C-alpha positions in Angstrom: 24.2 15.9 -89.4 21.4 16.5 -87.0 19.6 14.1 -85.0 15.8 13.9 -83.7 14.8 11.7 -81.2 11.7 12.0 -79.0 9.8 10.1 -76.6 12.1 8.8 -74.0 9.7 9.0 -71.5 12.7 8.3 -68.4 14.1 5.3 -70.1 17.5 5.9 -69.5 18.9 2.7 -71.0 16.8 3.1 -74.0 18.4 6.6 -74.4 22.0 5.5 -73.7 21.4 3.2 -76.5 20.1 5.8 -79.0 22.5 8.4 -77.9 25.4 5.6 -78.7 24.0 5.5 -82.1 23.8 8.8 -83.1 27.4 9.1 -81.7 28.0 6.3 -84.0 26.7 8.0 -87.0 28.7 11.1 -86.6 25.6 13.8 -85.6 26.9 16.9 -84.1 23.4 18.2 -83.0 20.8 16.3 -81.3 17.2 17.5 -80.8 14.9 16.1 -78.4 11.2 16.5 -79.9 9.8 16.0 -75.9 8.4 13.9 -73.6 12.3 12.9 -72.0 10.3 12.3 -68.5 7.5 10.1 -67.1 6.6 6.7 -67.2 9.8 5.4 -66.7 12.1 5.2 -63.6 14.7 8.0 -64.0 13.5 11.3 -65.4 16.0 13.1 -63.3 18.8 11.0 -65.0 17.4 11.0 -68.5 17.2 15.0 -68.3 20.6 15.0 -67.0 22.1 13.1 -69.9 20.1 15.0 -72.3 21.8 18.3 -71.1 25.3 16.5 -70.9 24.9 15.9 -75.2 23.9 19.8 -75.4 20.5 18.3 -76.6 17.8 21.1 -78.1 14.8 19.9 -76.4 10.9 21.5 -76.8 8.4 20.7 -74.6 6.6 17.5 -75.0 3.0 17.6 -73.5 4.7 15.4 -70.3 6.8 17.8 -69.6 4.4 20.6 -69.7 1.8 18.4 -67.5 4.5 18.4 -64.9 5.3 22.4 -65.2 1.2 22.7 -64.8 1.4 20.5 -62.2 4.0 22.3 -60.1 2.8 26.0 -60.9 -1.0 24.8 -59.6 0.9 23.4 -56.5 3.1 26.5 -55.4 2.0 28.4 -52.4 -0.7 25.5 -51.0 -0.3 22.6 -49.3 -0.5 19.4 -50.6 -4.4 18.2 -51.2 -3.9 14.6 -51.5 -3.8 14.6 -55.5 
């Protein structure tokens, strides 16, 4: 069985609850349809937990925005933005 989730937005308790439900239902594949990060307080731990569960993750608009910001900031001083 495949479980597809999306829009976690760094909400660790919500992801933990969903993962428990997914496990109870016997899903053997987890697909994240983007937006693991931003808005909530725990982007790093949410990413770590998704990796621990071997989730296949698509790039959401929030991840794309963070990557674009990171790329734009490489090699230059922080401009206060």
